[in-house]
C-alpha positions as CSV (number, residue, x, y, z in Angstrom):
1,M,-35.6,58.9,-18.7
2,V,-38.4,61.4,-18.0
3,F,-39.8,61.7,-14.5
4,R,-43.1,63.3,-13.7
5,T,-41.8,65.0,-10.5
6,E,-38.5,65.8,-8.9
7,R,-39.3,63.4,-6.1
8,D,-39.6,60.5,-8.6
9,R,-36.2,61.4,-10.1
10,Q,-34.5,61.4,-6.6
11,A,-36.2,58.1,-5.7
12,Y,-34.9,56.5,-8.9
13,E,-31.3,57.8,-8.4
14,A,-31.4,56.5,-4.8
15,W,-32.6,53.1,-6.0
16,A,-29.9,53.0,-8.8
17,A,-27.1,53.8,-6.3
18,Q,-28.3,51.1,-4.0
19,D,-28.5,48.6,-6.9
20,R,-25.0,49.5,-8.0
21,L,-23.7,48.8,-4.5
22,E,-25.5,45.4,-4.3
23,Q,-24.2,44.4,-7.8
24,A,-20.6,45.3,-6.8
25,A,-20.9,43.3,-3.6
26,I,-22.2,40.2,-5.6
27,A,-19.3,40.6,-8.1
28,E,-16.8,40.9,-5.3
29,R,-18.1,37.6,-3.7
30,L,-17.9,35.8,-7.1
31,E,-14.4,37.1,-8.1
32,R,-12.7,36.9,-4.7
33,P,-12.0,33.1,-4.8
34,I,-10.7,33.4,-8.4
35,R,-8.3,36.3,-7.4
36,E,-7.2,34.4,-4.3
37,A,-6.4,31.3,-6.4
38,Q,-4.4,33.3,-8.9
39,L,-2.5,35.1,-6.1
40,K,-1.7,31.8,-4.5
41,R,-0.4,30.3,-7.7
42,E,1.8,33.3,-8.3
43,L,3.1,33.2,-4.7
44,E,4.0,29.6,-5.0
45,K,5.7,30.2,-8.3
46,N,7.6,33.1,-7.0
47,A,8.6,31.3,-3.8
48,G,10.0,28.4,-6.0
49,R,11.9,30.9,-8.1
50,L,13.3,32.6,-4.9
51,V,14.5,29.3,-3.5
52,A,16.1,28.3,-6.8
53,H,17.7,31.7,-7.1
54,Q,19.1,31.5,-3.5
55,R,20.4,28.0,-4.1
56,R,22.0,29.0,-7.4
57,Q,23.6,32.1,-5.8
58,T,24.9,30.0,-2.9
59,L,26.4,27.5,-5.2
60,Y,28.1,30.0,-7.4
61,G,28.9,32.6,-4.8
62,Y,30.0,30.2,-2.0
63,V,32.8,31.9,-0.1
64,E,34.2,28.7,1.3
65,H,36.9,27.0,-0.8
66,P,36.1,23.4,-1.5
67,Y,38.4,20.8,0.1
68,V,40.6,19.2,-2.5
69,S,42.3,15.9,-1.6
70,P,46.1,15.9,-2.0
71,E,45.8,12.5,-3.7
72,V,43.4,13.8,-6.3
73,A,45.6,16.9,-7.0
74,A,48.5,14.6,-7.9
75,M,46.5,12.2,-10.1
76,T,46.7,12.0,-13.9
77,F,44.4,9.9,-16.2
78,N,45.2,8.4,-19.6
79,S,41.7,8.4,-20.9
80,E,38.1,9.6,-20.2
81,E,37.1,6.0,-19.5
82,E,39.8,5.7,-16.8
83,L,38.6,9.0,-15.2
84,D,35.0,7.9,-15.4
85,T,35.8,4.6,-13.7
86,F,37.6,6.3,-10.9
87,M,34.7,8.8,-10.3
88,R,32.1,6.1,-10.2
89,L,34.1,4.0,-7.7
90,E,34.7,7.0,-5.4
91,S,31.0,8.0,-5.6
92,R,30.0,4.4,-4.6
93,K,32.4,4.4,-1.7
94,F,31.1,7.8,-0.6
95,V,27.6,6.4,-0.4
96,E,28.7,3.3,1.4
97,E,30.8,5.2,4.0
98,T,28.2,8.0,4.6
99,P,25.0,6.5,6.1
100,E,23.5,10.0,6.7
101,W,23.5,10.6,2.9
102,K,20.7,8.1,2.5
103,R,18.2,10.8,3.8
104,F,19.3,13.1,0.9
105,N,20.0,10.7,-1.9
106,N,17.7,12.0,-4.7
107,P,18.4,13.5,-8.2
108,A,18.0,17.2,-7.0
109,N,20.5,16.9,-4.2
110,I,23.0,14.9,-6.4
111,D,22.8,17.8,-8.9
112,V,23.6,20.3,-6.1
113,L,26.5,18.2,-4.9
114,L,28.0,17.9,-8.4
115,S,27.4,21.6,-9.2
116,Y,29.4,22.5,-6.1
117,F,32.5,21.1,-7.9
118,S,31.7,21.9,-11.6
119,N,30.9,25.6,-10.8
120,R,34.4,26.0,-9.5
121,G,36.2,24.2,-12.3
122,I,36.9,21.0,-10.3
123,K,36.5,18.0,-12.6
124,V,38.0,15.3,-10.4
125,F,36.9,14.4,-6.9
126,D,37.1,11.4,-4.5
127,R,35.0,10.2,-1.6
128,K,36.7,12.5,0.8
129,M,35.9,15.6,-1.2
130,L,32.3,14.4,-1.6
131,K,32.0,14.0,2.1
132,S,33.3,17.5,2.7
133,A,31.0,19.0,0.2
134,F,28.0,17.1,1.7
135,V,28.8,18.5,5.1
136,S,29.1,22.1,3.8
137,L,25.9,22.0,1.7
138,R,23.7,20.0,4.1
139,E,21.6,23.0,4.9
140,L,20.7,23.5,1.3
141,L,19.7,19.9,0.6
142,E,16.1,18.8,0.7
143,P,15.6,15.5,2.7
144,N,13.7,12.7,1.1
145,Q,9.9,12.4,1.7
146,A,9.1,9.8,4.3
147,P,7.2,6.9,2.7
148,A,3.5,6.6,3.5
149,S,2.9,4.2,6.4
150,V,1.3,0.9,5.4
151,P,-1.8,0.0,7.5
152,M,-1.5,-3.1,9.5
153,P,-3.9,-5.9,8.4
154,V,-6.9,-6.3,10.6
155,A,-7.9,-9.8,11.6
156,P,-11.6,-10.5,10.9
157,A,-13.9,-10.5,13.9
158,P,-14.7,-14.0,15.2
159,V,-18.1,-15.4,14.2
160,D,-20.2,-16.5,17.1
161,E,-21.7,-19.9,16.4
162,D,-25.1,-20.9,17.7
163,L,-24.2,-24.0,19.5
164,E,-27.8,-24.6,20.5
165,N,-29.0,-25.1,17.0
166,L,-26.2,-27.4,15.7
167,P,-27.6,-30.6,14.1
168,R,-27.8,-33.5,16.6
169,I,-26.3,-36.9,15.7
170,P,-28.4,-40.0,16.6
171,L,-27.1,-42.1,19.6
172,W,-26.5,-45.1,17.4
173,E,-24.1,-43.2,15.2
174,T,-20.4,-44.2,15.7
175,Q,-18.9,-41.5,13.6
176,P,-17.2,-38.5,15.3
177,I,-18.9,-35.1,15.1
178,A,-16.1,-33.6,13.0
179,Y,-16.5,-36.4,10.4
180,K,-17.9,-35.1,7.1
181,R,-20.9,-37.3,6.5
182,E,-22.2,-37.9,3.1
183,I,-25.5,-39.3,2.0
184,Q,-25.5,-43.0,2.7
185,Q,-27.3,-45.7,0.9
186,V,-30.2,-47.3,2.9
187,Y,-31.1,-51.0,3.0
188,R,-34.6,-52.4,3.6
189,G,-34.7,-55.0,6.3
190,I,-36.6,-56.4,9.3
191,D,-36.2,-54.8,12.7
192,S,-35.0,-57.6,15.0
193,E,-36.8,-56.0,18.0
194,T,-40.2,-55.0,16.5
195,G,-40.3,-57.5,13.6
196,L,-41.4,-54.7,11.3
197,P,-39.8,-53.6,8.0
198,R,-37.5,-50.5,8.2
199,D,-34.5,-48.9,6.5
200,F,-31.0,-49.3,7.7
201,T,-28.0,-47.1,6.9
202,Q,-24.6,-48.4,5.8
203,T,-23.2,-47.4,9.2
204,Q,-25.9,-49.5,11.0
205,V,-25.3,-52.4,8.7
206,D,-21.6,-52.3,9.3
207,A,-22.2,-52.4,13.1
208,M,-24.4,-55.5,12.9
209,S,-23.1,-58.9,14.0
210,A,-23.4,-61.8,11.5
211,E,-26.4,-63.3,13.3
212,I,-28.3,-60.0,13.4
213,F,-27.4,-59.3,9.8
214,K,-28.9,-62.7,8.7
215,R,-32.1,-62.2,10.6
216,T,-32.5,-58.5,9.5
217,F,-32.1,-59.2,5.8
218,E,-33.4,-62.8,5.9
219,V,-30.2,-64.3,4.4
220,P,-30.5,-68.0,3.9
221,T,-27.9,-70.2,5.6
222,T,-25.6,-72.0,3.2
223,H,-23.4,-75.0,4.1
224,L,-19.9,-74.2,3.0
225,G,-17.1,-76.7,3.2
226,R,-13.6,-77.3,1.9
227,F,-15.0,-79.0,-1.2
228,T,-16.6,-75.7,-2.2
229,F,-13.0,-74.3,-2.8
230,G,-11.7,-77.4,-4.3
231,R,-10.3,-78.8,-1.0
232,K,-11.0,-82.1,0.7
């Protein structure tokens, strides 16, 4: 690039240096979260490897000699099935007799417990030996995760009823308020008090006496006797 004066060249170089600094700062802000995420993943991976290595070293290089039950040392088995049955029974008894094992009963801890014997060439063990190994290795075992708490059900808020706007029942109604009323059939008759035609509901009709019923619906009087039903 050709500059007209020395002053222009110096001004350009100063601007270019400042621009490089600004671009480096922008790149640092963009790349920093990516580098931090990568370092975090590597740290977690290495931490897991370290724990596994320490556990493996502890299991293989454990200085304490495992407890061996005298009964087990004197046992002989005629077949693999007989040995397998004995081991399963003793493992079940260990679980039943050791309540504190419930906090650690998971596949990873079971593998640690079994490796404690297999790494030392011990192929047969009973519940006493399992209990002793559990006590010795408890610091290496990871407790089970606590189950998530289940939220208690919340009762719905009571609904305030507007008692002032409830439908009013006429005074001549004889049905209770809680009774589910349905649409009733109406009957056309003559009001006994006013003498004018009007409609009557089934409830009103049922409450009428025989005399009022005849006057209201102008029922003609018939003369019934025993002869009507075949009697004399």
